[in-house]
N, CA, C and O atoms as a GROMACS GRO file, in nm:
protein
  504
    1MET      N    1   2.676  -5.356  -2.256
    1MET     CA    2   2.648  -5.464  -2.357
    1MET      C    3   2.537  -5.476  -2.374
    1MET      O    4   2.453  -5.422  -2.302
    2VAL      N    5   2.503  -5.576  -2.508
    2VAL     CA    6   2.370  -5.577  -2.525
    2VAL      C    7   2.411  -5.786  -2.510
    2VAL      O    8   2.473  -5.859  -2.589
    3HIS      N    9   2.366  -5.808  -2.422
    3HIS     CA   10   2.395  -5.984  -2.412
    3HIS      C   11   2.259  -6.047  -2.456
    3HIS      O   12   2.265  -6.169  -2.452
    4ASN      N   13   2.170  -6.012  -2.486
    4ASN     CA   14   2.082  -6.100  -2.580
    4ASN      C   15   2.116  -6.150  -2.705
    4ASN      O   16   2.106  -6.069  -2.797
    5PRO      N   17   2.171  -6.314  -2.746
    5PRO     CA   18   2.220  -6.330  -2.888
    5PRO      C   19   2.160  -6.315  -2.985
    5PRO      O   20   2.205  -6.314  -3.099
    6GLU      N   21   1.993  -6.295  -2.932
    6GLU     CA   22   1.923  -6.294  -3.052
    6GLU      C   23   1.922  -6.106  -3.055
    6GLU      O   24   1.936  -6.066  -3.171
    7THR      N   25   1.918  -6.069  -3.021
    7THR     CA   26   1.941  -5.922  -3.036
    7THR      C   27   2.048  -5.887  -3.079
    7THR      O   28   2.051  -5.808  -3.173
    8ILE      N   29   2.188  -5.946  -3.011
    8ILE     CA   30   2.285  -5.926  -3.119
    8ILE      C   31   2.285  -5.972  -3.260
    8ILE      O   32   2.374  -5.946  -3.340
    9LYS      N   33   2.195  -6.032  -3.281
    9LYS     CA   34   2.182  -6.120  -3.424
    9LYS      C   35   2.146  -6.021  -3.476
    9LYS      O   36   2.211  -5.990  -3.575
   10ARG      N   37   2.056  -5.948  -3.446
   10ARG     CA   38   1.944  -5.857  -3.513
   10ARG      C   39   2.033  -5.753  -3.551
   10ARG      O   40   2.041  -5.723  -3.670
   11PHE      N   41   2.116  -5.681  -3.444
   11PHE     CA   42   2.165  -5.590  -3.476
   11PHE      C   43   2.258  -5.609  -3.586
   11PHE      O   44   2.268  -5.520  -3.670
   12GLU      N   45   2.329  -5.717  -3.593
   12GLU     CA   46   2.416  -5.740  -3.668
   12GLU      C   47   2.382  -5.778  -3.824
   12GLU      O   48   2.455  -5.769  -3.923
   13GLU      N   49   2.254  -5.820  -3.813
   13GLU     CA   50   2.223  -5.822  -3.981
   13GLU      C   51   2.157  -5.659  -3.989
   13GLU      O   52   2.164  -5.602  -4.098
   14SER      N   53   2.121  -5.617  -3.920
   14SER     CA   54   2.091  -5.471  -3.953
   14SER      C   55   2.193  -5.377  -3.988
   14SER      O   56   2.165  -5.285  -4.066
   15LEU      N   57   2.334  -5.393  -3.929
   15LEU     CA   58   2.437  -5.322  -3.976
   15LEU      C   59   2.517  -5.380  -4.113
   15LEU      O   60   2.580  -5.298  -4.180
   16ARG      N   61   2.516  -5.485  -4.145
   16ARG     CA   62   2.536  -5.533  -4.283
   16ARG      C   63   2.419  -5.529  -4.316
   16ARG      O   64   2.399  -5.643  -4.359
   17ARG      N   65   2.330  -5.474  -4.325
   17ARG     CA   66   2.252  -5.466  -4.434
   17ARG      C   67   2.247  -5.287  -4.499
   17ARG      O   68   2.233  -5.244  -4.613
   18GLN      N   69   2.261  -5.232  -4.394
   18GLN     CA   70   2.312  -5.111  -4.356
   18GLN      C   71   2.456  -5.044  -4.470
   18GLN      O   72   2.452  -4.955  -4.554
   19GLU      N   73   2.573  -5.132  -4.425
   19GLU     CA   74   2.676  -5.164  -4.494
   19GLU      C   75   2.694  -5.208  -4.621
   19GLU      O   76   2.809  -5.204  -4.662
   20ARG      N   77   2.571  -5.266  -4.726
   20ARG     CA   78   2.578  -5.315  -4.821
   20ARG      C   79   2.543  -5.217  -4.895
   20ARG      O   80   2.600  -5.193  -5.002
   21GLN      N   81   2.416  -5.130  -4.835
   21GLN     CA   82   2.332  -5.030  -4.915
   21GLN      C   83   2.442  -4.905  -4.934
   21GLN      O   84   2.474  -4.870  -5.048
   22LEU      N   85   2.492  -4.846  -4.822
   22LEU     CA   86   2.614  -4.716  -4.816
   22LEU      C   87   2.686  -4.746  -4.920
   22LEU      O   88   2.699  -4.661  -5.008
   23GLU      N   89   2.754  -4.891  -4.932
   23GLU     CA   90   2.848  -4.964  -5.015
   23GLU      C   91   2.841  -4.914  -5.196
   23GLU      O   92   2.922  -4.879  -5.282
   24GLN      N   93   2.682  -4.939  -5.185
   24GLN     CA   94   2.624  -4.921  -5.319
   24GLN      C   95   2.571  -4.777  -5.383
   24GLN      O   96   2.586  -4.727  -5.495
   25SER      N   97   2.494  -4.727  -5.249
   25SER     CA   98   2.477  -4.609  -5.289
   25SER      C   99   2.620  -4.496  -5.306
   25SER      O  100   2.595  -4.387  -5.357
   26MET      N  101   2.781  -4.529  -5.260
   26MET     CA  102   2.873  -4.453  -5.311
   26MET      C  103   2.928  -4.488  -5.395
   26MET      O  104   2.999  -4.416  -5.466
   27LEU      N  105   2.907  -4.624  -5.413
   27LEU     CA  106   2.931  -4.660  -5.578
   27LEU      C  107   2.881  -4.574  -5.684
   27LEU      O  108   2.939  -4.509  -5.771
   28SER      N  109   2.690  -4.597  -5.640
   28SER     CA  110   2.629  -4.483  -5.743
   28SER      C  111   2.682  -4.373  -5.752
   28SER      O  112   2.689  -4.326  -5.865
   29ALA      N  113   2.739  -4.293  -5.638
   29ALA     CA  114   2.751  -4.199  -5.656
   29ALA      C  115   2.886  -4.132  -5.751
   29ALA      O  116   2.878  -4.020  -5.803
   30VAL      N  117   2.996  -4.211  -5.761
   30VAL     CA  118   3.086  -4.228  -5.789
   30VAL      C  119   3.058  -4.239  -5.948
   30VAL      O  120   3.082  -4.140  -6.017
   31GLU      N  121   3.017  -4.339  -5.997
   31GLU     CA  122   2.960  -4.336  -6.104
   31GLU      C  123   2.894  -4.214  -6.176
   31GLU      O  124   2.946  -4.162  -6.274
   32GLN      N  125   2.765  -4.167  -6.117
   32GLN     CA  126   2.707  -4.065  -6.148
   32GLN      C  127   2.836  -3.950  -6.140
   32GLN      O  128   2.824  -3.868  -6.232
   33GLY      N  129   2.918  -3.932  -6.080
   33GLY     CA  130   3.002  -3.849  -6.076
   33GLY      C  131   3.102  -3.808  -6.200
   33GLY      O  132   3.152  -3.706  -6.249
   34ARG      N  133   3.102  -3.966  -6.224
   34ARG     CA  134   3.151  -3.954  -6.357
   34ARG      C  135   3.091  -3.931  -6.447
   34ARG      O  136   3.148  -3.886  -6.546
   35GLU      N  137   2.976  -3.950  -6.446
   35GLU     CA  138   2.883  -3.929  -6.598
   35GLU      C  139   2.869  -3.728  -6.604
   35GLU      O  140   2.848  -3.673  -6.712
   36VAL      N  141   2.885  -3.648  -6.479
   36VAL     CA  142   2.853  -3.555  -6.492
   36VAL      C  143   3.014  -3.474  -6.538
   36VAL      O  144   3.091  -3.430  -6.453
   37ALA      N  145   3.036  -3.470  -6.662
   37ALA     CA  146   3.170  -3.438  -6.766
   37ALA      C  147   3.166  -3.347  -6.734
   37ALA      O  148   3.068  -3.306  -6.671
   38ALA      N  149   3.309  -3.241  -6.775
   38ALA     CA  150   3.285  -3.094  -6.754
   38ALA      C  151   3.288  -3.039  -6.925
   38ALA      O  152   3.401  -3.010  -6.966
   39ASP      N  153   3.207  -3.028  -6.995
   39ASP     CA  154   3.192  -3.010  -7.145
   39ASP      C  155   3.240  -2.816  -7.176
   39ASP      O  156   3.168  -2.730  -7.126
   40ALA      N  157   3.332  -2.786  -7.240
   40ALA     CA  158   3.356  -2.654  -7.289
   40ALA      C  159   3.252  -2.598  -7.349
   40ALA      O  160   3.253  -2.474  -7.346
   41ALA      N  161   3.172  -2.644  -7.398
   41ALA     CA  162   3.046  -2.611  -7.492
   41ALA      C  163   2.919  -2.544  -7.367
   41ALA      O  164   2.832  -2.463  -7.398
   42LEU      N  165   2.936  -2.597  -7.238
   42LEU     CA  166   2.836  -2.526  -7.192
   42LEU      C  167   2.845  -2.377  -7.126
   42LEU      O  168   2.951  -2.325  -7.091
   43ASP      N  169   2.709  -2.315  -7.115
   43ASP     CA  170   2.686  -2.197  -7.120
   43ASP      C  171   2.729  -2.161  -6.963
   43ASP      O  172   2.780  -2.247  -6.892
   44ALA      N  173   2.704  -2.032  -6.918
   44ALA     CA  174   2.750  -2.009  -6.745
   44ALA      C  175   2.654  -2.094  -6.689
   44ALA      O  176   2.713  -2.189  -6.636
   45ALA      N  177   2.510  -2.102  -6.674
   45ALA     CA  178   2.381  -2.125  -6.623
   45ALA      C  179   2.426  -2.287  -6.589
   45ALA      O  180   2.442  -2.329  -6.475
   46ASP      N  181   2.444  -2.364  -6.710
   46ASP     CA  182   2.525  -2.505  -6.718
   46ASP      C  183   2.617  -2.571  -6.680
   46ASP      O  184   2.637  -2.692  -6.693
   47GLN      N  185   2.710  -2.450  -6.604
   47GLN     CA  186   2.817  -2.459  -6.606
   47GLN      C  187   2.763  -2.470  -6.440
   47GLN      O  188   2.796  -2.569  -6.374
   48ALA      N  189   2.693  -2.382  -6.389
   48ALA     CA  190   2.655  -2.338  -6.245
   48ALA      C  191   2.598  -2.456  -6.204
   48ALA      O  192   2.639  -2.494  -6.095
   49VAL      N  193   2.504  -2.534  -6.263
   49VAL     CA  194   2.426  -2.642  -6.258
   49VAL      C  195   2.547  -2.764  -6.244
   49VAL      O  196   2.575  -2.824  -6.140
   50GLN      N  197   2.589  -2.777  -6.333
   50GLN     CA  198   2.694  -2.910  -6.331
   50GLN      C  199   2.741  -2.899  -6.190
   50GLN      O  200   2.708  -2.976  -6.100
   51SER      N  201   2.827  -2.788  -6.177
   51SER     CA  202   2.916  -2.741  -6.053
   51SER      C  203   2.841  -2.790  -5.940
   51SER      O  204   2.875  -2.875  -5.858
   52TYR      N  205   2.719  -2.714  -5.949
   52TYR     CA  206   2.650  -2.756  -5.845
   52TYR      C  207   2.610  -2.932  -5.789
   52TYR      O  208   2.592  -2.976  -5.675
   53GLN      N  209   2.609  -2.975  -5.875
   53GLN     CA  210   2.543  -3.157  -5.918
   53GLN      C  211   2.676  -3.187  -5.852
   53GLN      O  212   2.669  -3.255  -5.750
   54LYS      N  213   2.794  -3.151  -5.890
   54LYS     CA  214   2.899  -3.240  -5.848
   54LYS      C  215   2.947  -3.222  -5.731
   54LYS      O  216   3.028  -3.313  -5.711
   55GLU      N  217   2.937  -3.107  -5.583
   55GLU     CA  218   2.928  -3.085  -5.530
   55GLU      C  219   2.826  -3.202  -5.388
   55GLU      O  220   2.844  -3.269  -5.287
   56MET      N  221   2.707  -3.149  -5.496
   56MET     CA  222   2.557  -3.269  -5.422
   56MET      C  223   2.679  -3.402  -5.407
   56MET      O  224   2.740  -3.445  -5.309
   57LEU      N  225   2.679  -3.428  -5.508
   57LEU     CA  226   2.745  -3.618  -5.516
   57LEU      C  227   2.864  -3.600  -5.421
   57LEU      O  228   2.861  -3.679  -5.327
   58PHE      N  229   2.966  -3.519  -5.422
   58PHE     CA  230   3.125  -3.526  -5.296
   58PHE      C  231   2.990  -3.506  -5.153
   58PHE      O  232   2.971  -3.607  -5.086
   59SER      N  233   2.951  -3.445  -5.136
   59SER     CA  234   2.878  -3.448  -5.016
   59SER      C  235   2.828  -3.580  -4.972
   59SER      O  236   2.863  -3.653  -4.878
   60GLN      N  237   2.712  -3.594  -5.092
   60GLN     CA  238   2.747  -3.721  -5.013
   60GLN      C  239   2.792  -3.849  -5.049
   60GLN      O  240   2.736  -3.957  -5.028
   61GLY      N  241   2.912  -3.824  -5.111
   61GLY     CA  242   3.015  -3.956  -5.095
   61GLY      C  243   3.062  -3.930  -4.982
   61GLY      O  244   3.118  -4.033  -4.944
   62THR      N  245   3.070  -3.854  -4.910
   62THR     CA  246   3.175  -3.768  -4.803
   62THR      C  247   3.030  -3.823  -4.671
   62THR      O  248   3.040  -3.929  -4.608
   63SER      N  249   2.988  -3.790  -4.665
   63SER     CA  250   2.858  -3.846  -4.548
   63SER      C  251   2.869  -3.974  -4.530
   63SER      O  252   2.913  -4.030  -4.430
   64GLY      N  253   2.809  -4.049  -4.680
   64GLY     CA  254   2.801  -4.173  -4.675
   64GLY      C  255   2.908  -4.272  -4.608
   64GLY      O  256   2.882  -4.373  -4.543
   65HIS      N  257   3.073  -4.202  -4.648
   65HIS     CA  258   3.165  -4.261  -4.643
   65HIS      C  259   3.199  -4.245  -4.479
   65HIS      O  260   3.285  -4.314  -4.424
   66GLU      N  261   3.119  -4.146  -4.411
   66GLU     CA  262   3.162  -4.118  -4.258
   66GLU      C  263   3.037  -4.247  -4.235
   66GLU      O  264   3.058  -4.364  -4.203
   67GLN      N  265   2.926  -4.191  -4.260
   67GLN     CA  266   2.817  -4.315  -4.221
   67GLN      C  267   2.897  -4.458  -4.173
   67GLN      O  268   2.937  -4.493  -4.061
   68LEU      N  269   2.902  -4.527  -4.304
   68LEU     CA  270   3.031  -4.648  -4.311
   68LEU      C  271   3.115  -4.677  -4.235
   68LEU      O  272   3.138  -4.785  -4.181
   69SER      N  273   3.164  -4.585  -4.227
   69SER     CA  274   3.255  -4.600  -4.133
   69SER      C  275   3.220  -4.568  -3.965
   69SER      O  276   3.306  -4.570  -3.877
   70LEU      N  277   3.097  -4.544  -3.946
   70LEU     CA  278   3.025  -4.605  -3.773
   70LEU      C  279   2.995  -4.696  -3.774
   70LEU      O  280   3.006  -4.760  -3.670
   71VAL      N  281   2.930  -4.765  -3.905
   71VAL     CA  282   2.881  -4.882  -3.948
   71VAL      C  283   2.960  -4.995  -3.942
   71VAL      O  284   2.914  -5.105  -3.910
   72ARG      N  285   3.101  -4.969  -3.975
   72ARG     CA  286   3.170  -5.082  -3.987
   72ARG      C  287   3.250  -5.075  -3.865
   72ARG      O  288   3.299  -5.180  -3.825
   73LEU      N  289   3.269  -4.975  -3.803
   73LEU     CA  290   3.305  -4.989  -3.627
   73LEU      C  291   3.239  -5.046  -3.532
   73LEU      O  292   3.280  -5.075  -3.420
   74ALA      N  293   3.106  -5.068  -3.592
   74ALA     CA  294   2.993  -5.114  -3.478
   74ALA      C  295   3.049  -5.245  -3.507
   74ALA      O  296   3.103  -5.316  -3.422
   75LEU      N  297   3.035  -5.277  -3.635
   75LEU     CA  298   3.031  -5.420  -3.702
   75LEU      C  299   3.164  -5.503  -3.589
   75LEU      O  300   3.143  -5.599  -3.516
   76LYS      N  301   3.325  -5.414  -3.609
   76LYS     CA  302   3.383  -5.443  -3.492
   76LYS      C  303   3.377  -5.424  -3.383
   76LYS      O  304   3.461  -5.479  -3.313
   77ARG      N  305   3.273  -5.336  -3.317
   77ARG     CA  306   3.287  -5.348  -3.158
   77ARG      C  307   3.188  -5.494  -3.152
   77ARG      O  308   3.214  -5.553  -3.047
   78LEU      N  309   3.078  -5.570  -3.238
   78LEU     CA  310   2.995  -5.657  -3.237
   78LEU      C  311   3.126  -5.800  -3.198
   78LEU      O  312   3.116  -5.887  -3.112
   79ASP      N  313   3.220  -5.782  -3.282
   79ASP     CA  314   3.303  -5.920  -3.330
   79ASP      C  315   3.389  -5.888  -3.181
   79ASP      O  316   3.392  -5.986  -3.107
   80GLU      N  317   3.450  -5.780  -3.134
   80GLU     CA  318   3.516  -5.766  -3.010
   80GLU      C  319   3.396  -5.798  -2.895
   80GLU      O  320   3.453  -5.870  -2.813
   81GLY      N  321   3.269  -5.780  -2.857
   81GLY     CA  322   3.218  -5.803  -2.760
   81GLY      C  323   3.198  -5.704  -2.679
   81GLY      O  324   3.154  -5.727  -2.566
   82THR      N  325   3.237  -5.536  -2.733
   82THR     CA  326   3.149  -5.441  -2.665
   82THR      C  327   3.054  -5.318  -2.739
   82THR      O  328   3.052  -5.195  -2.737
   83TYR      N  329   2.954  -5.464  -2.827
   83TYR     CA  330   2.870  -5.314  -2.900
   83TYR      C  331   2.771  -5.321  -2.802
   83TYR      O  332   2.716  -5.423  -2.760
   84GLY      N  333   2.749  -5.193  -2.764
   84GLY     CA  334   2.620  -5.176  -2.670
   84GLY      C  335   2.688  -5.098  -2.591
   84GLY      O  336   2.613  -5.067  -2.499
   85ASP      N  337   2.802  -5.044  -2.578
   85ASP     CA  338   2.898  -4.990  -2.497
   85ASP      C  339   2.947  -4.865  -2.488
   85ASP      O  340   3.044  -4.853  -2.562
   86CYS      N  341   2.917  -4.753  -2.417
   86CYS     CA  342   2.983  -4.636  -2.463
   86CYS      C  343   3.126  -4.618  -2.496
   86CYS      O  344   3.192  -4.619  -2.392
   87ILE      N  345   3.203  -4.599  -2.608
   87ILE     CA  346   3.304  -4.591  -2.594
   87ILE      C  347   3.385  -4.471  -2.491
   87ILE      O  348   3.499  -4.478  -2.445
   88HIS      N  349   3.297  -4.376  -2.477
   88HIS     CA  350   3.399  -4.264  -2.408
   88HIS      C  351   3.356  -4.276  -2.254
   88HIS      O  352   3.408  -4.213  -2.163
   89CYS      N  353   3.245  -4.373  -2.241
   89CYS     CA  354   3.192  -4.383  -2.064
   89CYS      C  355   3.222  -4.488  -2.003
   89CYS      O  356   3.264  -4.498  -1.888
   90GLY      N  357   3.191  -4.598  -2.106
   90GLY     CA  358   3.202  -4.726  -2.110
   90GLY      C  359   3.028  -4.783  -2.045
   90GLY      O  360   3.006  -4.902  -2.021
   91LYS      N  361   2.923  -4.672  -2.025
   91LYS     CA  362   2.794  -4.743  -1.979
   91LYS      C  363   2.710  -4.818  -2.083
   91LYS      O  364   2.747  -4.844  -2.197
   92THR      N  365   2.648  -4.835  -2.055
   92THR     CA  366   2.561  -4.913  -2.178
   92THR      C  367   2.446  -4.852  -2.236
   92THR      O  368   2.346  -4.819  -2.173
   93ILE      N  369   2.468  -4.833  -2.395
   93ILE     CA  370   2.370  -4.719  -2.471
   93ILE      C  371   2.267  -4.816  -2.470
   93ILE      O  372   2.263  -4.939  -2.478
   94GLY      N  373   2.174  -4.714  -2.454
   94GLY     CA  374   2.008  -4.757  -2.438
   94GLY      C  375   1.955  -4.824  -2.529
   94GLY      O  376   2.006  -4.801  -2.638
   95LEU      N  377   1.880  -4.892  -2.532
   95LEU     CA  378   1.814  -5.020  -2.671
   95LEU      C  379   1.741  -4.926  -2.768
   95LEU      O  380   1.763  -4.946  -2.887
   96LYS      N  381   1.674  -4.847  -2.742
   96LYS     CA  382   1.570  -4.740  -2.834
   96LYS      C  383   1.656  -4.688  -2.854
   96LYS      O  384   1.645  -4.722  -2.972
   97ARG      N  385   1.791  -4.600  -2.856
   97ARG     CA  386   1.894  -4.558  -2.894
   97ARG      C  387   1.961  -4.682  -2.967
   97ARG      O  388   1.890  -4.775  -2.932
   98LEU      N  389   2.023  -4.713  -3.018
   98LEU     CA  390   2.053  -4.856  -3.050
   98LEU      C  391   1.957  -4.917  -3.149
   98LEU      O  392   2.013  -4.988  -3.233
   99GLU      N  393   1.839  -4.909  -3.159
   99GLU     CA  394   1.765  -4.949  -3.252
   99GLU      C  395   1.746  -4.800  -3.342
   99GLU      O  396   1.769  -4.857  -3.448
  100ALA      N  397   1.734  -4.727  -3.363
  100ALA     CA  398   1.716  -4.586  -3.385
  100ALA      C  399   1.861  -4.566  -3.447
  100ALA      O  400   1.854  -4.485  -3.540
  101LEU      N  401   2.003  -4.618  -3.426
  101LEU     CA  402   2.085  -4.604  -3.405
  101LEU      C  403   2.188  -4.690  -3.401
  101LEU      O  404   2.276  -4.670  -3.317
  102PRO      N  405   2.197  -4.802  -3.492
  102PRO     CA  406   2.251  -4.888  -3.461
  102PRO      C  407   2.389  -4.871  -3.453
  102PRO      O  408   2.467  -4.934  -3.382
  103TRP      N  409   2.406  -4.809  -3.507
  103TRP     CA  410   2.596  -4.775  -3.569
  103TRP      C  411   2.652  -4.723  -3.455
  103TRP      O  412   2.769  -4.754  -3.431
  104THR      N  413   2.578  -4.631  -3.361
  104THR     CA  414   2.618  -4.491  -3.283
  104THR      C  415   2.702  -4.586  -3.146
  104THR      O  416   2.686  -4.688  -3.079
  105PRO      N  417   2.815  -4.448  -3.167
  105PRO     CA  418   2.935  -4.558  -3.058
  105PRO      C  419   2.939  -4.478  -2.926
  105PRO      O  420   3.031  -4.480  -2.844
  106TYR      N  421   2.799  -4.392  -2.916
  106TYR     CA  422   2.782  -4.316  -2.786
  106TYR      C  423   2.670  -4.355  -2.711
  106TYR      O  424   2.582  -4.421  -2.767
  107CYS      N  425   2.657  -4.319  -2.575
  107CYS     CA  426   2.541  -4.335  -2.496
  107CYS      C  427   2.495  -4.193  -2.530
  107CYS      O  428   2.578  -4.108  -2.562
  108ILE      N  429   2.351  -4.164  -2.525
  108ILE     CA  430   2.294  -4.051  -2.550
  108ILE      C  431   2.370  -3.898  -2.448
  108ILE      O  432   2.345  -3.792  -2.505
  109ASP      N  433   2.456  -3.880  -2.312
  109ASP     CA  434   2.469  -3.835  -2.234
  109ASP      C  435   2.637  -3.796  -2.308
  109ASP      O  436   2.663  -3.677  -2.330
  110CYS      N  437   2.746  -3.911  -2.345
  110CYS     CA  438   2.824  -3.833  -2.405
  110CYS      C  439   2.797  -3.855  -2.538
  110CYS      O  440   2.880  -3.941  -2.566
  111ARG      N  441   2.732  -3.831  -2.644
  111ARG     CA  442   2.668  -3.710  -2.735
  111ARG      C  443   2.606  -3.599  -2.738
  111ARG      O  444   2.612  -3.507  -2.819
  112GLU      N  445   2.520  -3.619  -2.605
  112GLU     CA  446   2.513  -3.475  -2.574
  112GLU      C  447   2.615  -3.378  -2.543
  112GLU      O  448   2.596  -3.257  -2.549
  113LYS      N  449   2.752  -3.447  -2.502
  113LYS     CA  450   2.858  -3.366  -2.418
  113LYS      C  451   2.943  -3.318  -2.556
  113LYS      O  452   2.998  -3.208  -2.549
  114ILE      N  453   2.956  -3.387  -2.667
  114ILE     CA  454   3.016  -3.393  -2.756
  114ILE      C  455   2.948  -3.282  -2.859
  114ILE      O  456   3.026  -3.212  -2.922
  115GLU      N  457   2.789  -3.259  -2.880
  115GLU     CA  458   2.759  -3.182  -2.961
  115GLU      C  459   2.770  -3.044  -2.885
  115GLU      O  460   2.777  -2.944  -2.955
  116ASN      N  461   2.773  -3.024  -2.696
  116ASN     CA  462   2.799  -2.901  -2.665
  116ASN      C  463   2.931  -2.851  -2.653
  116ASN      O  464   2.958  -2.745  -2.597
  117GLY      N  465   3.028  -2.940  -2.717
  117GLY     CA  466   3.188  -2.908  -2.746
  117GLY      C  467   3.229  -2.912  -2.602
  117GLY      O  468   3.307  -2.822  -2.571
  118GLU      N  469   3.188  -3.009  -2.492
  118GLU     CA  470   3.233  -3.044  -2.394
  118GLU      C  471   3.315  -3.132  -2.346
  118GLU      O  472   3.373  -3.140  -2.237
  119ILE      N  473   3.315  -3.227  -2.481
  119ILE     CA  474   3.439  -3.384  -2.479
  119ILE      C  475   3.455  -3.374  -2.645
  119ILE      O  476   3.364  -3.342  -2.722
  120GLU      N  477   3.573  -3.402  -2.678
  120GLU     CA  478   3.620  -3.417  -2.788
  120GLU      C  479   3.561  -3.544  -2.849
  120GLU      O  480   3.543  -3.639  -2.773
  121ASP      N  481   3.529  -3.556  -2.980
  121ASP     CA  482   3.475  -3.669  -3.046
  121ASP      C  483   3.581  -3.759  -3.126
  121ASP      O  484   3.625  -3.737  -3.239
  122PRO      N  485   3.612  -3.869  -3.040
  122PRO     CA  486   3.720  -3.901  -3.086
  122PRO      C  487   3.710  -3.974  -3.243
  122PRO      O  488   3.797  -3.966  -3.330
  123VAL      N  489   3.605  -4.031  -3.251
  123VAL     CA  490   3.583  -4.113  -3.396
  123VAL      C  491   3.590  -4.018  -3.475
  123VAL      O  492   3.666  -4.058  -3.562
  124ARG      N  493   3.552  -3.894  -3.504
  124ARG     CA  494   3.552  -3.792  -3.563
  124ARG      C  495   3.667  -3.724  -3.622
  124ARG      O  496   3.701  -3.680  -3.732
  125ALA      N  497   3.729  -3.737  -3.468
  125ALA     CA  498   3.907  -3.729  -3.516
  125ALA      C  499   3.960  -3.801  -3.587
  125ALA      O  500   4.003  -3.756  -3.693
  126ALA      N  501   3.971  -3.898  -3.563
  126ALA     CA  502   4.049  -3.989  -3.618
  126ALA      C  503   4.043  -4.016  -3.778
  126ALA      O  504   4.116  -4.101  -3.829
   0.00000   0.00000   0.00000
């Protein structure tokens, strides 16, 4: 766990800022998606461009939602007093890793095991 109150406050501020940015970004993507309305008068090339734009907006919304979920889980761990501990093995997550990815629920070793398929990612499975 990250025990220093100043460090905890810094991470909480960073996570809250990230949460607000993601919420605004997702709202913007939804609004842009609504603006990309189907138009029967479009030719095939314009329809293809419009379809691509919709897919990009959907992709941004999906990745934004996943990121927002991780940020909110990190804030919950801060409230519970478990922030900075790997949710898989319980080891302390390195400070440099938390500074780079303050929402990360895993230490570097467990993250590598997940990427190599050695263990399942319970956060993604949920």
